[in-house]
Residue frames relative to the residue before (quaternion, step in Angstrom):
aa qw qx qy qz dx dy dz
M 1.0000 0.0000 0.0000 0.0000 0.00 0.00 0.00
D 0.4176 -0.7276 0.5044 0.2042 3.61 -0.90 1.04
A 0.6645 -0.5526 0.3393 0.3713 3.59 -1.15 0.64
D 0.6274 0.5356 -0.3693 0.4278 3.62 1.00 -0.78
T 0.6858 0.4789 -0.3140 0.4490 3.67 0.96 -0.95
T 0.6308 0.4841 -0.3620 0.4865 3.65 0.95 -0.70
T 0.6196 0.5520 -0.3532 0.4320 3.68 0.77 -0.71
E 0.6835 0.5123 -0.2473 0.4574 3.44 0.96 -1.24
T 0.6904 0.4809 -0.2964 0.4518 3.52 0.93 -0.89
E 0.6415 0.4976 -0.3313 0.4808 3.55 1.10 -0.76
I 0.6196 0.5091 -0.3484 0.4854 3.71 0.94 -0.66
T 0.6758 0.4912 -0.2937 0.4646 3.55 0.74 -0.97
A 0.6507 0.4862 -0.3406 0.4735 3.70 0.88 -0.81
K 0.6670 0.4872 -0.3241 0.4612 3.64 0.95 -0.79
V 0.6300 0.5145 -0.3472 0.4667 3.69 1.08 -0.66
I 0.6455 0.5358 -0.3115 0.4463 3.52 1.09 -0.75
D 0.6249 0.5364 -0.3247 0.4652 3.51 1.06 -0.91
S 0.6282 0.5472 -0.3110 0.4574 3.54 0.96 -1.03
L 0.7165 0.4686 -0.2794 0.4348 3.52 0.65 -1.17
Y 0.5969 0.5580 -0.3486 0.4591 3.66 1.13 -0.70
V 0.6623 0.4689 -0.3431 0.4731 3.54 0.84 -0.85
E 0.6261 0.5512 -0.3275 0.4438 3.58 0.89 -0.87
A 0.7030 0.5007 -0.2473 0.4404 3.47 0.85 -0.98
M 0.6385 0.5070 -0.3102 0.4889 3.59 1.13 -0.70
V 0.6413 0.5125 -0.3324 0.4644 3.56 0.99 -0.92
L 0.6510 0.5241 -0.2709 0.4776 3.57 0.88 -1.07
A 0.6291 0.5482 -0.2948 0.4655 3.62 0.93 -0.83
D 0.6888 0.4624 -0.2570 0.4957 3.53 0.89 -1.04
D 0.6359 0.5315 -0.3166 0.4614 3.58 0.91 -0.89
A 0.6837 0.4884 -0.2809 0.4638 3.57 0.84 -1.07
R 0.6387 0.5346 -0.3268 0.4466 3.63 0.97 -0.82
A 0.6698 0.5074 -0.2786 0.4650 3.52 0.96 -1.02
Y 0.6812 0.4895 -0.2787 0.4676 3.51 1.02 -0.78
F 0.7212 0.4340 -0.2471 0.4800 3.57 0.67 -0.89
D 0.6708 0.4998 -0.2861 0.4673 3.56 1.06 -0.62
N 0.8422 0.2259 -0.0216 0.4891 3.47 0.78 -1.13
F 0.7886 0.4417 -0.1837 0.3863 3.43 0.46 -1.26
S 0.6614 0.5693 -0.2566 0.4154 3.48 1.17 -0.82
R 0.4655 0.7407 -0.4246 0.2331 3.65 1.12 -0.45
E 0.6812 0.4609 -0.3120 0.4756 3.59 0.92 -0.84
E 0.6347 0.5102 -0.3317 0.4762 3.59 0.99 -0.72
R 0.6812 0.4933 -0.3376 0.4227 3.56 0.81 -0.83
E 0.6530 0.5237 -0.3379 0.4303 3.59 1.02 -0.77
G 0.6580 0.5084 -0.3215 0.4530 3.57 1.11 -0.37
L 0.5624 0.5897 -0.3671 0.4485 3.52 1.32 0.00
G 0.5200 -0.6027 0.4959 0.3470 3.58 -1.32 0.52
P 0.7074 -0.4486 0.3109 0.4491 3.65 -1.27 0.16
V 0.6758 0.4762 -0.3375 0.4502 3.66 0.70 -0.82
S 0.6645 0.4937 -0.2969 0.4760 3.67 0.98 -0.91
R 0.6023 0.5390 -0.3621 0.4643 3.62 1.04 -0.57
V 0.6029 0.4883 -0.3572 0.5201 3.67 0.96 -0.89
A 0.7140 0.4770 -0.3111 0.4073 3.68 0.55 -0.96
F 0.6112 0.5378 -0.3225 0.4829 3.44 1.12 -0.64
S 0.6486 0.4814 -0.3195 0.4955 3.61 0.92 -0.75
C 0.6851 0.4698 -0.3282 0.4497 3.64 0.83 -0.85
E 0.6532 0.4863 -0.3429 0.4682 3.60 1.04 -0.67
A 0.5711 0.5494 -0.3937 0.4659 3.68 1.04 -0.51
L 0.6698 0.4823 -0.3101 0.4718 3.67 0.88 -0.88
K 0.6139 0.5308 -0.3485 0.4689 3.63 1.00 -0.78
V 0.6482 0.5194 -0.3346 0.4451 3.58 0.83 -0.96
T 0.6589 0.5037 -0.2884 0.4785 3.60 0.95 -1.00
T 0.6362 0.5361 -0.3043 0.4638 3.57 0.90 -0.93
R 0.6483 0.5059 -0.3038 0.4811 3.70 0.75 -1.09
L 0.7405 0.4356 -0.2712 0.4341 3.54 0.52 -1.13
M 0.6137 0.5406 -0.3428 0.4622 3.71 1.02 -0.61
H 0.6180 0.5429 -0.3182 0.4712 3.53 1.11 -0.89
V 0.6917 0.5097 -0.2676 0.4361 3.41 0.89 -1.12
I 0.6624 0.5110 -0.2843 0.4683 3.54 0.93 -0.96
A 0.6511 0.5141 -0.3016 0.4699 3.63 0.98 -0.86
W 0.6316 0.5098 -0.3033 0.4991 3.57 1.06 -0.76
L 0.7106 0.4603 -0.2843 0.4498 3.51 0.76 -0.92
L 0.6006 0.5363 -0.3459 0.4817 3.61 1.12 -0.63
A 0.6572 0.4871 -0.3181 0.4792 3.56 0.87 -0.86
R 0.6546 0.4774 -0.3370 0.4795 3.73 0.90 -0.64
K 0.6199 0.5323 -0.3427 0.4637 3.66 1.04 -0.73
A 0.6663 0.5098 -0.3100 0.4472 3.51 0.93 -0.89
H 0.6315 0.5255 -0.3241 0.4691 3.55 1.17 -0.89
F 0.6557 0.5111 -0.2798 0.4802 3.66 0.86 -0.89
N 0.7374 0.3998 -0.2551 0.4810 3.60 1.00 -0.58
G 0.5514 -0.6250 0.3996 0.3816 3.54 1.35 0.08
E 0.5787 0.6306 -0.3741 0.3572 3.62 1.17 0.09
S 0.3900 0.7251 -0.4887 0.2885 3.55 1.22 0.16
G 0.4075 0.6894 -0.5104 0.3133 3.48 -1.12 0.65
Q 0.7979 -0.2288 0.2091 0.5171 3.48 -1.27 -0.82
G 0.7714 0.3670 -0.2312 0.4656 3.49 -0.87 0.88
F 0.7236 0.3615 -0.2072 0.5503 3.52 1.29 -0.56
P 0.5579 -0.5349 0.4984 0.3927 3.61 -1.25 0.40
N 0.5203 -0.6303 0.4915 0.3008 3.49 -1.18 0.75
A 0.4482 -0.7110 0.4734 0.2635 3.58 -0.82 1.07
S 0.6391 0.5077 -0.3617 0.4504 3.53 1.10 -0.09
D 0.4758 0.6354 -0.4585 0.3997 3.63 1.21 -0.09
G 0.4352 -0.7334 0.4840 0.1963 3.47 -1.12 0.87
L 0.6455 -0.4961 0.3902 0.4301 3.56 -1.12 0.20
G 0.5080 -0.6648 0.4616 0.2947 3.60 -0.88 1.06
V 0.4413 -0.6874 0.5154 0.2589 3.57 -1.15 0.65
V 0.1398 -0.7894 0.5958 0.0484 3.51 -1.00 0.95
A 0.5706 -0.6094 0.4140 0.3629 3.56 -1.11 0.69
H 0.5689 -0.6137 0.4594 0.2977 3.51 -1.23 0.74
T 0.3294 -0.6961 0.6082 0.1924 3.54 -1.27 0.72
D 0.3454 -0.7318 0.5546 0.1936 3.60 -0.71 0.99
D 0.5079 -0.6341 0.5158 0.2718 3.59 -0.90 0.99
L 0.6938 0.4627 -0.3314 0.4413 3.76 0.70 -0.83
T 0.6103 0.5143 -0.3616 0.4819 3.62 1.07 -0.61
L 0.6193 0.5605 -0.3762 0.4010 3.66 0.91 -0.69
T 0.6419 0.5654 -0.3324 0.3973 3.60 1.03 -0.81
T 0.6648 0.4882 -0.3168 0.4683 3.55 1.19 -0.66
L 0.6359 0.5639 -0.3404 0.4022 3.71 1.10 -0.21
P 0.5672 -0.5736 0.4282 0.4073 3.69 -1.11 0.40
T 0.7023 -0.5146 0.3447 0.3510 3.46 -1.32 0.67
S 0.6686 0.5039 -0.3066 0.4528 3.61 0.97 -0.94
A 0.6169 0.5149 -0.3457 0.4845 3.62 1.12 -0.60
R 0.6331 0.5516 -0.3191 0.4395 3.56 0.90 -1.04
S 0.6809 0.4892 -0.3177 0.4429 3.54 0.77 -0.98
R 0.6966 0.4287 -0.3289 0.4720 3.62 0.74 -0.80
I 0.6076 0.5457 -0.3713 0.4418 3.70 0.97 -0.54
A 0.6559 0.5132 -0.2889 0.4722 3.51 1.04 -1.02
A 0.6422 0.5373 -0.2981 0.4583 3.59 0.92 -0.83
S 0.6667 0.4804 -0.3045 0.4817 3.55 1.01 -0.80
I 0.6264 0.5216 -0.3246 0.4798 3.63 1.00 -0.86
D 0.6742 0.4840 -0.3167 0.4592 3.64 0.90 -0.86
L 0.6353 0.4992 -0.3256 0.4910 3.67 0.90 -0.70
Y 0.6439 0.5323 -0.3194 0.4473 3.56 0.88 -0.93
D 0.7153 0.4495 -0.2629 0.4661 3.57 0.82 -1.12
R 0.6257 0.4871 -0.3806 0.4758 3.67 0.95 -0.46
V 0.6304 0.4884 -0.3480 0.4930 3.73 0.91 -0.69
L 0.6256 0.5495 -0.3298 0.4449 3.57 0.94 -0.79
R 0.6420 0.4958 -0.2956 0.5046 3.64 1.03 -0.86
L 0.6635 0.4960 -0.3160 0.4624 3.58 0.94 -0.85
D 0.6040 0.5654 -0.3194 0.4622 3.57 1.09 -0.71
G 0.6424 0.5206 -0.2839 0.4855 3.47 0.90 -0.98
R 0.6740 0.4849 -0.3031 0.4676 3.61 0.86 -1.00
L 0.7028 0.4527 -0.3159 0.4486 3.67 0.79 -0.82
R 0.5329 0.5977 -0.3650 0.4749 3.51 1.24 -0.47
E 0.6683 0.5179 -0.2761 0.4571 3.54 0.80 -0.99
V 0.6576 0.5115 -0.2722 0.4815 3.40 0.94 -1.16
R 0.6794 0.5000 -0.3033 0.4432 3.66 0.86 -1.03
A 0.6315 0.5525 -0.3362 0.4278 3.56 1.05 -0.82
N 0.7517 0.3848 -0.2257 0.4857 3.64 1.08 -0.55
V 0.5310 0.5827 -0.3836 0.4810 3.54 1.39 0.44
S 0.4163 -0.6824 0.5394 0.2647 3.58 -0.78 1.05
P 0.5248 -0.6211 0.4447 0.3756 3.69 -1.12 0.45
A 0.5678 0.5836 -0.3576 0.4573 3.60 1.21 -0.54
R 0.6530 0.4859 -0.3135 0.4891 3.62 0.92 -1.00
D 0.6654 0.5284 -0.3302 0.4112 3.59 0.81 -1.04
L 0.6637 0.5203 -0.3119 0.4377 3.51 1.05 -0.88
M 0.6390 0.5407 -0.2932 0.4619 3.52 1.09 -0.80
Q 0.6246 0.5057 -0.3260 0.4979 3.57 1.18 -0.73
Q 0.6478 0.4965 -0.3509 0.4590 3.67 0.86 -0.68
L 0.6501 0.5063 -0.3403 0.4530 3.60 0.93 -0.88
A 0.6439 0.5520 -0.3125 0.4279 3.56 0.99 -0.84
R 0.6566 0.4937 -0.2828 0.4952 3.53 1.08 -0.93
S 0.6193 0.5719 -0.3334 0.4222 3.65 1.12 -0.48
F 0.7495 0.3714 -0.1980 0.5110 3.56 1.15 -0.71
């Protein structure tokens, strides 16, 4: 394995680990907010905004779960644990419903900040997924197998 590939793999693994920590912290914060702290804010909303609030809470959860699943698959791949029982590292990031900017304006600031953070994280991981797909498309299967073997030893 050449030095450039080793460095790229190490950097990518570090980025994946950092994004994973960020995703878990954001998921815990979003869960705490949407489950507990948002009750008073939610009660102050009109019926349509309450539904929008609930839909956006589900979108945040879905975004974060897609991100976490994608990151776990990459972590498994980098640790040589890919295979049976693990998501395929070549699987892309799951698609999530779009959040409408107009809807966001009707929601409390606390909700908007969590929604925006989940969108930002999802978009960054989506760009990383695209970059990794480009790199993977340029790697020969034989070289990829040699790299996997080298990581195993």
